[in-house]
N, C-alpha and C positions, 0 to 999 in steps of 0.2 A: 514457337521458334525463339523469340525473344526472351521468354523466361528461361529457356534451357541454356542461353548464352550468359544470362545473369547468374544463373545457379553455378555454371561452370566458372565463372569469375570469381564468385563467392568461395567456392571450394577451393580453388587455387590460391586465394588470398589466406584463408584458414591454414592450408597445409604449409604455406611459406612461413606462416608466423610460428607454427609449431616445429619447424625444422630445428633441428640442434645446431646451436651455436658453439663456436670454439671455446668461449669462457665457461660454458656449461659442463664441457668434458675435454679441458685443456690437455691433461696428460695423454689422454687416447688420441686426440686429433694431432698432437706434436709428435708424438712416438710413431703413429701411423704414417704421417708424412715423411719423417726421418727415414724410417724403414723402406718406404716406397722409392725413396730416392736412391736408395743403395741397389735396387734391382736394375738389371741390364734387360734388354729386349727378349734374350733368349730364355728368361726365367718369367717375365711379367703375364704370360699367357698360361701358365701351367700352375694349378692350384697346389699340387704336391711339391713342387720345386720351390714354390713361395713359402710353404710351410716349412721346408728344410732350411731354407734361407733365414726365415723369421727365428728358427731355434738357434741357428749361429749368431744372429744379431743379438739375441737375448743374453748370450753368454757374457757379452761385454757391457750390458747395461748395468746401472747403479740406481739407487734410490727408487724414486717413483716409477721409473721406466721399468726397473726390474719387477716391482710389484705389478705393473700392468702385464708384463710378460707371464709372471706367475699365474694371474687370474686367467688368462687366455690358454694357458697350458703350454707355454713356449720354453719352459724350464724343466729339467729332468724330475726336480721334486714337485712340480705342480700336482695338485690332487685332481683337478679335472682339466679338460680340454675342450675349447670351442675355436680351435684354429681354422677350421673350415668356414667359420662365420667372418674371418678376416681374409683369407686367401681366395675364395671364390670372388667376393666383391672386388679385390684388388686385381683379379685377373681380368675382370670387365672394366678396369680403369675407373672405378667408382671412386669420387672424391672422399678424402679423409673423413669429413663431417658425417657423410652417409653412411660410410664403414662404421663409425663410432655409434651412430643412430641404430645401426642392426645389432651391434654387440651390446649395447645398453638394453636392447629389448630382451637379450638372452641372459644378461648378468647386470643388475643395477649397479654393482660395485665398480664396474669399468669406469663409470663417470664420477664415483665417489672420490677417486684419487685427485688430490689437488697439490700443486707446487707450493712450497713455503715461500714465503716473501724473501726475497734476495736481500742480503746485507750490504750497505754501501761501505765497503772497506776503506775507502778514501776518507770518509768523515766520521765513521763510527768511533765511540770511545769504548774500546775493547774491555776495559775494567767494568763497564755497565752490562756486558753480556754475561749470560749464565754459561758454565763450563760445557753444558750440552751444546750450546751454540758455537763455542770455540772449537769444541771436537768436530762439529759438522763442517767448520771451515776448512780444517786440516783435512777431513775425509773428502771433501769436494776437490781439494788439490792434490788428492792421491798421496797425502804425507801422513807421517805418524810423528807422535811425541814420546818417544822412548824415554822412561822414567819420569814422566810428568805425574805429579802427585797432587799438586795445588794449582789453583787458578793462575796464578803469577807465572808458573811454568809454561802453561799453554799460551799465554799472552807473550811471553819471551819468544817461544818458538814461532808463532805467527808473525811477530815484528821481524824475525830473522828471515823468514820466507817471503814476507810481504813485497820486497823489490822484484821477486821473480814472478810474481802472480798479479800484482796490482800495479798496471802501468800508469804512471803519472801524465796527465795531460798537460801540455804546454801552452 
């Protein structure tokens, strides 16, 4: 009897240490949490309704979240679909980490998605950034830079918009 208890505790400790952590699958965990928070009680228990809502949710996503949606089959252009692996566990009120663990077992790419490091716009020297990073800043703000050809054009546009998007702390 005592050996069984020790074995059970050992197995519990091993499985807890193997559990998926948020930083191992950050895009999945954050996106699943964000999506689950949008669901009302009338939808939460029905996997088919969850799938329909997820497809609507995906239409508004950008960057890594959009890639996550694509991998799950939440976009019209998705090549494959494993939405059932998301909707059923969510209908059982499974936590985001566990949902992502199940998704990872079906498709390892799910946890390969990582967020880029955020640029501290209050302290960064824009002249030292690459044009790609300058474009990303504008894209994240849903802004464009019409007629921008050179790096200085992008920097000028960001400086124009900065007061709107970067709040100064007092």
